[in-house]
DSSP file (Angstrom, degrees, kcal/mol; ACC not computed):
  #  RESIDUE AA STRUCTURE BP1 BP2  ACC     N-H-->O    O-->H-N    N-H-->O    O-->H-N    TCO  KAPPA ALPHA  PHI   PSI    X-CA   Y-CA   Z-CA
    1    1 A X              0   0    0      0, 0.0     5,-0.0     0, 0.0     2,-0.0   0.000 360.0 360.0 360.0 140.3    0.0    0.0    0.0
    2    2 A X     >  -     0   0    0      1,-0.1     4,-2.3     2,-0.0     5,-0.2  -0.331 360.0-129.1 -57.6 136.9    1.2    3.5   -0.8
    3    3 A X  H  > S+     0   0    0      1,-0.2     4,-1.7     2,-0.2    -1,-0.1   0.863 107.2  53.8 -62.4 -37.4    2.6    5.2    2.3
    4    4 A X  H  4 S+     0   0    0      1,-0.2     4,-0.3     2,-0.2    -1,-0.2   0.914 111.7  44.2 -63.3 -41.5    0.5    8.3    1.8
    5    5 A X  H >4 S+     0   0    0      1,-0.2     3,-0.8     2,-0.2    22,-0.2   0.863 110.4  56.1 -69.3 -35.1   -2.7    6.2    1.6
    6    6 A X  H 3< S+     0   0    0     -4,-2.3    21,-1.3     1,-0.2    20,-0.5   0.847 117.0  35.0 -63.7 -34.5   -1.5    4.2    4.6
    7    7 A X  T 3< S+     0   0    0     -4,-1.7    -1,-0.2    -5,-0.2    -2,-0.2   0.251  87.0 136.3-105.4  10.1   -1.2    7.4    6.7
    8    8 A X    <   -     0   0    0     -3,-0.8     2,-0.4    -4,-0.3    19,-0.1  -0.177  69.1-111.1 -57.0 152.5   -4.2    9.3    5.2
    9    9 A X  S    S+     0   0    0      2,-0.1     2,-0.3    18,-0.0    -1,-0.1   0.027  98.4  53.5 -78.8  32.1   -6.3   11.2    7.8
   10   10 A X  S    S-     0   0    0     -2,-0.4    18,-0.3    -5,-0.2    17,-0.2  -0.968  93.5 -93.0-153.0 161.8   -9.2    8.7    7.1
   11   11 A X  E     -A  106   0A   0     95,-2.8    95,-2.6    -2,-0.3     2,-0.4  -0.538  34.9-162.1 -78.3 147.8   -9.7    5.0    7.1
   12   12 A X  E     +A  105   0A   0     93,-0.2    13,-1.8    -2,-0.2     2,-0.4  -0.999  10.1 176.9-132.4 134.7   -9.2    3.0    3.9
   13   13 A X  E     -AB 104  24A   0     91,-1.8    91,-3.1    -2,-0.4     2,-0.6  -0.999  18.1-156.8-135.4 139.1  -10.5   -0.5    3.2
   14   14 A X  E     -AB 103  23A   0      9,-2.4     8,-3.6    -2,-0.4     9,-1.3  -0.975  21.5-172.8-112.0 116.4  -10.3   -2.6    0.0
   15   15 A X  E     -AB 102  21A   0     87,-2.9    87,-3.0    -2,-0.6     6,-0.2  -0.873  12.1-141.4-110.9 140.1  -13.1   -5.3    0.1
   16   16 A X  E >   -A  101   0A   0      4,-2.6     3,-2.1    -2,-0.4    85,-0.2  -0.353  37.5 -91.6 -90.7 179.3  -13.5   -8.1   -2.4
   17   17 A X  T 3  S+     0   0    0     83,-1.0    84,-0.1     1,-0.3    -1,-0.1   0.657 125.9  61.3 -67.9 -15.0  -16.7   -9.4   -3.8
   18   18 A X  T 3  S-     0   0    0      2,-0.1    -1,-0.3    25,-0.0     3,-0.1   0.381 118.8-112.1 -87.6   3.5  -16.9  -12.0   -1.0
   19   19 A X  S <  S+     0   0    0     -3,-2.1    25,-3.1     1,-0.3    26,-0.4   0.658  72.6 139.6  73.1  18.8  -17.0   -9.1    1.5
   20   20 A X  B     -F   43   0B   0     23,-0.3    -4,-2.6    24,-0.1     2,-0.5  -0.723  58.7-114.2 -94.1 145.2  -13.6   -9.9    2.8
   21   21 A X  E     +B   15   0A   0     21,-3.1    20,-3.4    18,-0.4    -6,-0.2  -0.656  33.9 174.4 -78.7 120.2  -11.1   -7.2    3.6
   22   22 A X  E     +     0   0A   0     -8,-3.6     2,-0.3    -2,-0.5    -1,-0.2   0.851  68.4   8.7 -90.5 -43.2   -8.1   -7.4    1.3
   23   23 A X  E     -B   14   0A   0     -9,-1.3    -9,-2.4    16,-0.1    -1,-0.3  -0.961  59.0-179.6-138.5 154.5   -6.3   -4.2    2.5
   24   24 A X  E     -B   13   0A   0     -2,-0.3   -11,-0.2   -11,-0.2     2,-0.1  -0.984  25.7-121.3-149.1 147.1   -6.6   -1.7    5.2
   25   25 A X     >  -     0   0    0    -13,-1.8     4,-1.9    -2,-0.3     3,-0.2  -0.482  24.9-112.8 -91.9 166.7   -4.6    1.4    6.1
   26   26 A X  H  > S+     0   0    0    -20,-0.5     4,-2.6     1,-0.2     5,-0.2   0.811 112.8  62.2 -64.2 -31.8   -2.7    2.1    9.3
   27   27 A X  H  > S+     0   0    0    -21,-1.3     4,-2.5   -17,-0.2    -1,-0.2   0.937 106.1  43.8 -62.8 -45.6   -5.1    5.0   10.1
   28   28 A X  H  > S+     0   0    0    -18,-0.3     4,-2.4     2,-0.2     5,-0.2   0.914 112.2  53.7 -66.9 -40.3   -8.1    2.7   10.3
   29   29 A X  H  X>S+     0   0    0     -4,-1.9     5,-1.9     1,-0.2     4,-1.8   0.930 111.0  46.4 -56.7 -45.2   -6.1    0.1   12.3
   30   30 A X  H  <5S+     0   0    0     -4,-2.6    -2,-0.2     2,-0.2    -1,-0.2   0.921 111.9  50.6 -63.0 -44.7   -5.1    2.8   14.8
   31   31 A X  H  <5S+     0   0    0     -4,-2.5    -1,-0.2     1,-0.2    -2,-0.2   0.863 119.0  37.5 -62.2 -36.5   -8.7    4.1   15.1
   32   32 A X  H  <5S-     0   0    0     -4,-2.4    48,-3.4    -5,-0.2    49,-0.3   0.637 107.5-122.7 -91.6 -16.2  -10.0    0.6   15.7
   33   33 A X  T  <5 +     0   0    0     -4,-1.8     2,-0.3     1,-0.3    -3,-0.2   0.795  69.0 122.3  80.1  27.2   -7.1   -0.6   17.9
   34   34 A X      < -     0   0    0     -5,-1.9    -1,-0.3    -6,-0.2     2,-0.2  -0.824  61.9-119.4-118.8 159.2   -6.3   -3.6   15.6
   35   35 A X    >>  -     0   0    0     -2,-0.3     3,-1.1    -3,-0.1     4,-0.6  -0.635  34.8-110.8 -86.7 156.0   -3.2   -4.8   13.8
   36   36 A X  H >> S+     0   0    0      1,-0.3     4,-3.1    -2,-0.2     3,-1.4   0.880 118.7  58.4 -55.2 -39.6   -3.5   -5.1   10.0
   37   37 A X  H 34 S+     0   0    0      1,-0.3    -1,-0.3     2,-0.2    -3,-0.0   0.793 101.2  56.7 -61.7 -27.6   -3.3   -8.9   10.3
   38   38 A X  H <4 S+     0   0    0     -3,-1.1    -1,-0.3     1,-0.1    -2,-0.2   0.649 117.8  31.8 -78.4 -14.5   -6.3   -8.9   12.6
   39   39 A X  H X< S+     0   0    0     -3,-1.4     3,-2.1    -4,-0.6   -18,-0.4   0.795  96.8  86.9-107.5 -46.7   -8.4   -7.1    9.9
   40   40 A X  T 3< S+     0   0    0     -4,-3.1   -18,-0.2     1,-0.3     3,-0.1  -0.347  99.4  20.4 -61.6 133.4   -7.1   -8.4    6.5
   41   41 A X  T 3  S+     0   0    0    -20,-3.4    -1,-0.3     1,-0.4     2,-0.1   0.164 102.8 108.0  92.2 -17.5   -8.8  -11.6    5.5
   42   42 A X  S <  S-     0   0    0     -3,-2.1   -21,-3.1   -21,-0.1    -1,-0.4  -0.475  82.1 -90.2 -87.8 164.9  -11.8  -11.0    7.8
   43   43 A X  B >   -F   20   0B   0    -23,-0.2     3,-1.0     1,-0.1     4,-0.4  -0.522  26.4-135.5 -71.3 136.4  -15.3  -10.1    6.7
   44   44 A X  G >  S+     0   0    0    -25,-3.1     3,-2.0     1,-0.3     4,-0.4   0.895 105.9  61.2 -57.8 -38.4  -15.8   -6.3    6.5
   45   45 A X  G >  S+     0   0    0    -26,-0.4     3,-1.3     1,-0.3    -1,-0.3   0.769  89.5  69.0 -62.4 -24.9  -19.2   -6.9    8.3
   46   46 A X  G <  S+     0   0    0     -3,-1.0    -1,-0.3     1,-0.3    -2,-0.2   0.707  95.0  57.1 -66.2 -17.4  -17.4   -8.3   11.3
   47   47 A X  G <  S+     0   0    0     -3,-2.0    31,-3.3    -4,-0.4    -1,-0.3   0.632  95.9  85.6 -83.3 -15.6  -16.1   -4.8   11.9
   48   48 A X  B <  S-C   77   0A   0     -3,-1.3    29,-0.2    -4,-0.4     2,-0.0  -0.515  82.6-113.0 -90.5 152.5  -19.6   -3.4   12.1
   49   49 A X     >  -     0   0    0     27,-2.3     4,-2.1    -2,-0.2     5,-0.2  -0.327  42.6 -99.5 -68.9 165.6  -22.0   -3.1   15.0
   50   50 A X  H  > S+     0   0    0      1,-0.2     4,-1.9     2,-0.2     5,-0.2   0.925 123.6  48.2 -56.7 -48.7  -25.1   -5.3   14.7
   51   51 A X  H  > S+     0   0    0      1,-0.2     4,-2.2     2,-0.2    -1,-0.2   0.881 112.1  49.5 -63.9 -36.8  -27.3   -2.5   13.6
   52   52 A X  H  > S+     0   0    0      2,-0.2     4,-2.9     1,-0.2    -1,-0.2   0.813 105.5  57.9 -71.5 -29.0  -24.8   -1.4   11.0
   53   53 A X  H  X S+     0   0    0     -4,-2.1     4,-2.2     2,-0.2    -2,-0.2   0.935 108.9  45.2 -62.7 -44.8  -24.5   -5.0    9.7
   54   54 A X  H  X S+     0   0    0     -4,-1.9     4,-2.7     2,-0.2     5,-0.2   0.937 114.8  47.7 -62.7 -46.9  -28.2   -5.0    9.0
   55   55 A X  H  X>S+     0   0    0     -4,-2.2     4,-2.9     1,-0.2     5,-1.1   0.910 110.1  53.4 -60.7 -43.3  -28.0   -1.5    7.4
   56   56 A X  I  <>S+     0   0    0     -4,-2.9     5,-2.3     1,-0.2    -1,-0.2   0.918 113.1  43.2 -58.1 -45.7  -25.0   -2.6    5.3
   57   57 A X  I  <5S+     0   0    0     -4,-2.2     5,-0.4     3,-0.2    -2,-0.2   0.893 119.2  42.2 -70.4 -39.4  -26.9   -5.6    4.0
   58   58 A X  I  <5S+     0   0    0     -4,-2.7    -2,-0.2    -5,-0.2    -1,-0.2   0.844 134.4  10.0 -78.0 -32.8  -30.1   -3.8    3.3
   59   59 A X  I  X5S+     0   0    0     -4,-2.9     4,-2.0    -5,-0.2    -3,-0.2   0.801 123.1  50.1-116.7 -47.3  -28.8   -0.6    1.8
   60   60 A X  I  ><S+     0   0    0     -5,-1.1     4,-3.0     1,-0.2     5,-0.3   0.965 108.8  49.7 -62.9 -54.0  -25.1   -0.7    1.0
   61   61 A X  H  ><S+     0   0    0     -5,-2.3     4,-1.8     1,-0.2     5,-0.2   0.904 114.0  43.7 -58.9 -46.6  -25.0   -4.0   -0.9
   62   62 A X  H  > S+     0   0    0     -5,-0.4     4,-2.3     1,-0.2    -1,-0.2   0.920 116.0  49.2 -63.7 -40.7  -27.9   -3.2   -3.3
   63   63 A X  H  X>S+     0   0    0     -4,-2.0     4,-3.2     1,-0.2     6,-0.6   0.910 111.2  47.5 -65.1 -42.4  -26.6    0.4   -3.9
   64   64 A X  H  X5S+     0   0    0     -4,-3.0     4,-1.1     1,-0.2    -1,-0.2   0.859 113.9  48.2 -68.6 -34.3  -23.0   -0.6   -4.6
   65   65 A X  H  <5S+     0   0    0     -4,-1.8    -1,-0.2    -5,-0.3    -2,-0.2   0.891 120.0  38.4 -70.1 -39.5  -24.2   -3.4   -7.0
   66   66 A X  H  <5S+     0   0    0     -4,-2.3    -2,-0.2    -5,-0.2    -3,-0.2   0.939 134.0  18.7 -76.3 -50.1  -26.6   -0.9   -8.8
   67   67 A X  H  <5S-     0   0    0     -4,-3.2    -3,-0.2     2,-0.2    -2,-0.2   0.592  88.1-132.4-100.6 -13.6  -24.6    2.3   -8.8
   68   68 A X  S  <<S+     0   0    0     -4,-1.1    25,-2.8    -5,-0.6     2,-0.3   0.639  83.8  64.8  61.8  15.7  -21.0    1.0   -8.3
   69   69 A X  E     - D   0  92A   0     -6,-0.6     2,-0.3    23,-0.3    23,-0.2  -0.978  58.8-164.5-159.0 156.0  -20.7    3.8   -5.6
   70   70 A X  E     - D   0  91A   0     21,-2.2    21,-3.0    -2,-0.3     2,-0.4  -0.993  13.6-157.8-140.4 136.3  -22.1    4.8   -2.3
   71   71 A X  E     -     0   0A   0     -2,-0.3    19,-0.2    19,-0.2    18,-0.1  -0.958  61.9 -10.9-124.2 137.9  -21.7    8.3   -0.7
   72   72 A X  E    S+     0   0A   0     -2,-0.4     2,-0.5     1,-0.2    18,-0.2   0.841  72.0 169.9  50.8  48.9  -22.0    9.5    2.9
   73   73 A X  E     - D   0  89A   0     16,-2.4    16,-2.9    -3,-0.1     2,-0.5  -0.793  29.6-134.8 -88.6 127.3  -23.4    6.3    4.4
   74   74 A X  E     + D   0  88A   0     -2,-0.5     2,-0.3    14,-0.2    14,-0.2  -0.717  36.7 159.1 -85.9 124.3  -23.4    6.5    8.2
   75   75 A X  E     - D   0  87A   0     12,-2.4    12,-2.9    -2,-0.5     2,-0.5  -0.925  32.7-133.0-136.5 162.4  -22.2    3.3    9.9
   76   76 A X  E     - D   0  86A   0     -2,-0.3   -27,-2.3    10,-0.2     2,-0.3  -0.984  18.4-158.3-122.0 130.7  -20.8    2.4   13.2
   77   77 A X  E     -CD  48  85A   0      8,-2.6     8,-2.8    -2,-0.5     2,-0.5  -0.700  16.6-123.4-102.8 154.9  -17.7    0.2   13.6
   78   78 A X  E     - D   0  84A   0    -31,-3.3     6,-0.2    -2,-0.3     2,-0.1  -0.847  23.3-147.6 -97.1 131.4  -16.6   -1.8   16.7
   79   79 A X    >   -     0   0    0      4,-2.7     3,-1.6    -2,-0.5   -46,-0.2  -0.465  30.0-105.0 -88.8 168.6  -13.2   -1.1   18.2
   80   80 A X  T 3  S+     0   0    0    -48,-3.4   -47,-0.1     1,-0.3    -1,-0.1   0.776 122.4  54.8 -63.5 -25.2  -11.0   -3.7   19.8
   81   81 A X  T 3  S-     0   0    0    -49,-0.3    -1,-0.3     2,-0.0     3,-0.1   0.449 121.9-105.8 -88.1   0.3  -11.9   -2.2   23.2
   82   82 A X  S <  S+     0   0    0     -3,-1.6    -2,-0.1     1,-0.3     2,-0.0   0.393  77.9 132.1  92.5  -4.1  -15.6   -2.6   22.5
   83   83 A X        -     0   0    0    -51,-0.1    -4,-2.7    -5,-0.1     2,-0.4  -0.284  57.2-115.2 -75.0 167.9  -16.3    1.1   21.9
   84   84 A X  E     -D   78   0A   0     -6,-0.2     2,-0.6    -3,-0.1    -6,-0.2  -0.883  19.4-160.8-108.6 136.1  -18.2    2.3   18.9
   85   85 A X  E     -D   77   0A   0     -8,-2.8    -8,-2.6    -2,-0.4     2,-0.3  -0.931  11.6-149.5-117.6 106.0  -16.7    4.4   16.1
   86   86 A X  E     +D   76   0A   0     -2,-0.6    23,-2.3   -10,-0.2     2,-0.3  -0.563  26.1 173.7 -74.0 137.0  -19.2    6.3   14.0
   87   87 A X  E     -DE  75 108A   0    -12,-2.9   -12,-2.4    -2,-0.3     2,-0.5  -0.958  34.5-131.8-140.0 156.1  -18.1    6.9   10.4
   88   88 A X  E     -DE  74 107A   0     19,-2.2    19,-2.7    -2,-0.3     2,-0.5  -0.960  31.3-152.2-103.4 128.9  -19.3    8.2    7.1
   89   89 A X  E     -DE  73 106A   0    -16,-2.9   -16,-2.4    -2,-0.5     2,-0.4  -0.877  16.7-176.4-108.4 132.5  -18.4    5.7    4.3
   90   90 A X  E     + E   0 105A   0     15,-2.2    15,-2.8    -2,-0.5     2,-0.3  -0.987  18.7 176.9-117.3 136.0  -17.8    6.6    0.7
   91   91 A X  E     -DE  70 104A   0    -21,-3.0   -21,-2.2    -2,-0.4     2,-0.3  -0.973  18.2-172.0-141.7 153.5  -17.3    3.6   -1.6
   92   92 A X  E     -DE  69 103A   0     11,-1.9    11,-2.6    -2,-0.3     2,-0.3  -0.995  14.6-143.7-142.5 147.0  -16.7    2.8   -5.2
   93   93 A X  E     + E   0 102A   0    -25,-2.8     2,-0.3    -2,-0.3     9,-0.2  -0.829  20.7 170.3-110.5 150.1  -16.6   -0.5   -7.0
   94   94 A X  E     - E   0 101A   0      7,-2.4     7,-2.6    -2,-0.3     2,-0.6  -0.991  36.4-111.1-153.7 153.0  -14.4   -1.6   -9.9
   95   95 A X  E     + E   0 100A   0     -2,-0.3     2,-0.4     5,-0.2     5,-0.2  -0.774  45.2 164.2 -87.2 123.1  -13.5   -4.7  -11.8
   96   96 A X  E >   - E   0  99A   0      3,-3.4     3,-2.0    -2,-0.6    -2,-0.1  -0.999  60.4  -3.4-141.3 137.8   -9.9   -5.7  -11.2
   97   97 A X  T 3  S-     0   0    0     -2,-0.4     3,-0.1     1,-0.3    -1,-0.1   0.839 130.5 -52.0  51.3  39.6   -8.0   -8.9  -11.8
   98   98 A X  T 3  S+     0   0    0      1,-0.2     2,-0.3    -3,-0.0    -1,-0.3   0.558 124.7  70.2  80.8   7.5  -11.2  -10.6  -13.0
   99   99 A X  E <  S- E   0  96A   0     -3,-2.0    -3,-3.4    -5,-0.1     2,-0.4  -0.937  83.9 -93.4-147.1 170.7  -13.4   -9.8  -10.0
  100  100 A X  E     - E   0  95A   0     -2,-0.3   -83,-1.0    -5,-0.2     2,-0.3  -0.717  37.1-179.4 -90.7 138.1  -15.1   -6.9   -8.3
  101  101 A X  E     -AE  16  94A   0     -7,-2.6    -7,-2.4    -2,-0.4     2,-0.4  -0.927  14.9-144.5-130.1 158.2  -13.4   -5.0   -5.5
  102  102 A X  E     -AE  15  93A   0    -87,-3.0   -87,-2.9    -2,-0.3     2,-0.5  -0.985   3.0-150.9-131.8 123.9  -14.7   -2.1   -3.5
  103  103 A X  E     -AE  14  92A   0    -11,-2.6   -11,-1.9    -2,-0.4     2,-0.4  -0.819  17.9-166.2 -93.3 128.0  -12.6    0.9   -2.2
  104  104 A X  E     -AE  13  91A   0    -91,-3.1   -91,-1.8    -2,-0.5     2,-0.5  -0.935  13.5-165.0-114.5 136.5  -14.0    2.4    1.1
  105  105 A X  E     -AE  12  90A   0    -15,-2.8   -15,-2.2    -2,-0.4     2,-0.6  -0.992  13.3-163.1-112.4 130.3  -13.0    5.7    2.6
  106  106 A X  E     -AE  11  89A   0    -95,-2.6   -95,-2.8    -2,-0.5     2,-0.6  -0.948   3.3-166.7-120.2 113.0  -14.2    5.9    6.3
  107  107 A X  E     - E   0  88A   0    -19,-2.7   -19,-2.2    -2,-0.6   -97,-0.1  -0.874  21.0-130.7-100.0 115.2  -14.3    9.3    7.9
  108  108 A X  E     - E   0  87A   0     -2,-0.6   -21,-0.3   -21,-0.2     4,-0.1  -0.374  18.3-168.7 -60.0 141.6  -14.7    9.3   11.7
  109  109 A X     >  +     0   0    0    -23,-2.3     4,-1.7     1,-0.1   -22,-0.1  -0.017  48.9 116.2-124.1  29.3  -17.5   11.6   12.8
  110  110 A X  H  > S+     0   0    0    -24,-0.3     4,-1.6     1,-0.2    -1,-0.1   0.931  80.9  46.0 -63.2 -46.3  -17.0   11.7   16.5
  111  111 A X  H  > S+     0   0    0      1,-0.2     4,-2.9     2,-0.2     5,-0.2   0.877 107.0  59.0 -65.7 -38.4  -16.1   15.4   16.6
  112  112 A X  H  > S+     0   0    0      1,-0.2     4,-2.8     2,-0.2    -1,-0.2   0.913 105.0  49.8 -57.9 -42.1  -19.1   16.2   14.3
  113  113 A X  H  X S+     0   0    0     -4,-1.7     4,-2.3     2,-0.2    -1,-0.2   0.892 110.2  51.0 -65.1 -38.2  -21.4   14.7   16.9
  114  114 A X  H  X S+     0   0    0     -4,-1.6     4,-2.3     2,-0.2    -2,-0.2   0.930 111.7  47.2 -61.6 -44.8  -19.7   16.8   19.6
  115  115 A X  H  X S+     0   0    0     -4,-2.9     4,-2.6     1,-0.2    -2,-0.2   0.909 111.1  51.2 -64.1 -41.7  -20.2   20.0   17.5
  116  116 A X  H  X S+     0   0    0     -4,-2.8     4,-2.3     1,-0.2    -1,-0.2   0.888 110.2  49.6 -63.0 -38.7  -23.8   19.1   16.8
  117  117 A X  H  X S+     0   0    0     -4,-2.3     4,-2.3     2,-0.2    -1,-0.2   0.898 110.7  49.6 -67.0 -39.6  -24.5   18.6   20.5
  118  118 A X  H  X S+     0   0    0     -4,-2.3     4,-2.3     2,-0.2    -2,-0.2   0.905 111.1  49.8 -64.4 -41.2  -22.8   22.0   21.3
  119  119 A X  H  X S+     0   0    0     -4,-2.6     4,-2.7     2,-0.2    -2,-0.2   0.916 110.7  50.0 -61.5 -43.7  -25.0   23.6   18.6
  120  120 A X  H  X S+     0   0    0     -4,-2.3     4,-2.5     1,-0.2    -2,-0.2   0.906 110.4  49.5 -62.4 -42.7  -28.1   22.0   20.1
  121  121 A X  H  X S+     0   0    0     -4,-2.3     4,-2.3     2,-0.2    -1,-0.2   0.898 111.7  49.0 -63.7 -41.1  -27.1   23.3   23.6
  122  122 A X  H  X S+     0   0    0     -4,-2.3     4,-2.4     2,-0.2    -2,-0.2   0.906 111.0  50.0 -65.2 -42.3  -26.6   26.8   22.2
  123  123 A X  H  X S+     0   0    0     -4,-2.7     4,-2.6     2,-0.2    -2,-0.2   0.916 110.8  49.6 -63.0 -42.5  -29.9   26.7   20.4
  124  124 A X  H  X S+     0   0    0     -4,-2.5     4,-2.4     2,-0.2    -2,-0.2   0.914 111.6  48.3 -62.4 -42.9  -31.7   25.6   23.6
  125  125 A X  H  X S+     0   0    0     -4,-2.3     4,-2.2     2,-0.2    -1,-0.2   0.890 111.6  50.4 -65.4 -38.0  -30.0   28.4   25.6
  126  126 A X  H  X S+     0   0    0     -4,-2.4     4,-2.4     2,-0.2    -2,-0.2   0.911 110.8  48.7 -65.0 -43.2  -31.0   30.9   23.0
  127  127 A X  H  X S+     0   0    0     -4,-2.6     4,-2.4     2,-0.2    -2,-0.2   0.918 111.8  48.9 -62.8 -43.6  -34.6   29.7   23.1
  128  128 A X  H  X S+     0   0    0     -4,-2.4     4,-2.4     1,-0.2    -2,-0.2   0.895 111.0  50.6 -62.4 -41.2  -34.7   29.9   26.9
  129  129 A X  H  X S+     0   0    0     -4,-2.2     4,-2.5     2,-0.2    -1,-0.2   0.904 110.4  49.4 -65.2 -41.4  -33.2   33.4   26.8
  130  130 A X  H  X S+     0   0    0     -4,-2.4     4,-2.6     2,-0.2    -2,-0.2   0.918 111.3  49.2 -62.7 -43.1  -35.9   34.5   24.3
  131  131 A X  H  X S+     0   0    0     -4,-2.4     4,-2.3     1,-0.2    -2,-0.2   0.914 111.9  48.9 -63.0 -41.8  -38.6   33.0   26.4
  132  132 A X  H  X S+     0   0    0     -4,-2.4     4,-2.4     2,-0.2    -2,-0.2   0.901 110.6  50.6 -64.4 -41.2  -37.2   34.8   29.5
  133  133 A X  H  X S+     0   0    0     -4,-2.5     4,-2.7     2,-0.2    -2,-0.2   0.917 110.1  49.8 -62.8 -43.4  -37.0   38.1   27.6
  134  134 A X  H  X S+     0   0    0     -4,-2.6     4,-2.3     2,-0.2    -2,-0.2   0.914 111.0  50.0 -61.1 -42.4  -40.7   37.7   26.4
  135  135 A X  H  X S+     0   0    0     -4,-2.3     4,-2.2     1,-0.2    -2,-0.2   0.916 112.6  46.7 -62.4 -43.1  -41.7   37.0   30.0
  136  136 A X  H  X S+     0   0    0     -4,-2.4     4,-2.6     2,-0.2    -2,-0.2   0.889 110.9  52.0 -67.7 -39.1  -39.8   40.1   31.3
  137  137 A X  H  X S+     0   0    0     -4,-2.7     4,-2.2     2,-0.2    -2,-0.2   0.897 110.6  48.5 -64.0 -39.5  -41.3   42.3   28.5
  138  138 A X  H  X S+     0   0    0     -4,-2.3     4,-2.4     2,-0.2    -2,-0.2   0.921 112.3  48.5 -63.7 -44.4  -44.8   41.1   29.4
  139  139 A X  H  X S+     0   0    0     -4,-2.2     4,-2.4     1,-0.2    -2,-0.2   0.899 110.5  51.3 -63.3 -41.1  -44.1   41.9   33.1
  140  140 A X  H  X S+     0   0    0     -4,-2.6     4,-2.4     2,-0.2    -1,-0.2   0.900 109.1  50.5 -62.7 -41.4  -42.7   45.3   32.2
  141  141 A X  H  X S+     0   0    0     -4,-2.2     4,-2.8     2,-0.2     5,-0.2   0.920 110.1  50.2 -64.0 -43.3  -45.8   46.1   30.2
  142  142 A X  H  X S+     0   0    0     -4,-2.4     4,-2.5     1,-0.2    -2,-0.2   0.923 111.9  47.8 -59.1 -43.8  -48.1   45.1   33.1
  143  143 A X  H  X S+     0   0    0     -4,-2.4     4,-2.4     2,-0.2    -2,-0.2   0.884 112.0  49.4 -66.4 -38.3  -46.1   47.3   35.5
  144  144 A X  H  X S+     0   0    0     -4,-2.4     4,-2.6     2,-0.2    -2,-0.2   0.920 112.1  48.4 -65.9 -43.1  -46.2   50.2   33.0
  145  145 A X  H  X S+     0   0    0     -4,-2.8     4,-2.2     2,-0.2    -2,-0.2   0.905 112.7  48.5 -61.8 -41.6  -50.0   49.8   32.7
  146  146 A X  H  X S+     0   0    0     -4,-2.5     4,-2.3    -5,-0.2    -2,-0.2   0.904 111.7  49.0 -66.1 -41.2  -50.4   49.6   36.4
  147  147 A X  H  X S+     0   0    0     -4,-2.4     4,-2.2     1,-0.2    -2,-0.2   0.898 110.2  51.6 -63.5 -41.2  -48.2   52.7   36.9
  148  148 A X  H  X>S+     0   0    0     -4,-2.6     5,-2.6     2,-0.2     4,-0.6   0.901 109.7  49.5 -63.7 -40.4  -50.3   54.5   34.3
  149  149 A X  H ><5S+     0   0    0     -4,-2.2     3,-0.7     3,-0.2    -2,-0.2   0.909 110.9  49.8 -63.8 -41.6  -53.5   53.6   36.1
  150  150 A X  H 3<5S+     0   0    0     -4,-2.3    -1,-0.2     1,-0.2    -2,-0.2   0.898 113.2  45.4 -64.9 -38.1  -52.1   54.8   39.4
  151  151 A X  H 3<5S-     0   0    0     -4,-2.2    -1,-0.2    -5,-0.2    -2,-0.2   0.520 114.8-120.5 -83.2  -4.8  -51.1   58.1   37.8
  152  152 A X  T <<5S+     0   0    0     -3,-0.7    -3,-0.2    -4,-0.6     2,-0.2   0.780  72.4 113.1  74.5  27.6  -54.5   58.3   36.1
  153  153 A X  S   <S-     0   0    0     -5,-2.6    -1,-0.2    -6,-0.1     2,-0.1  -0.635  73.1 -77.9-118.7-179.4  -53.3   58.4   32.5
  154  154 A X        -     0   0    0     -2,-0.2    -1,-0.1     1,-0.1    -3,-0.0  -0.417  61.6 -82.6 -77.9 155.8  -53.5   56.1   29.5
  155  155 A X        -     0   0    0     -2,-0.1     2,-0.4     1,-0.1    -1,-0.1  -0.246  42.6-123.9 -60.1 146.4  -51.2   53.1   29.3
  156  156 A X              0   0    0    -15,-0.2    -1,-0.1   -12,-0.2    -8,-0.1  -0.763 360.0 360.0 -92.6 135.1  -47.7   53.7   28.0
  157  157 A X              0   0    0     -2,-0.4    -1,-0.1   -13,-0.1   -16,-0.1   0.431 360.0 360.0 -87.4 360.0  -46.6   51.6   24.9
């Protein structure tokens, strides 16, 4: 494997038509906590969580056969420590050496989830602040109306 591909900032897998991993880069090995020998020769599906295995079979396999490519498919991989690694998968298929092979690029999306959670928290805080401002504005209007009644004039806008 080319050294640049081996050290790319994303995972790379070459899967054959039997769904076995032929090649994997060092980045994916590091992310999953496995040695290359522990992944090469195994079924790609063995790297997936149970729900992702089902999704892979129901959606990925028909799409790759039909279109010869798949873009931005969300899957979760199992690490050697039992943790889950969410990834976006892009794949393309090609005929090589008399059979079909599939190149996968796997982009971890752990940080993206953190960012989305931070955005959700900021949106919730903004909504709460708006609600509090509306409550205070209503209270202020009531107090102004009460003051105007006490002073015997018309309400102030």
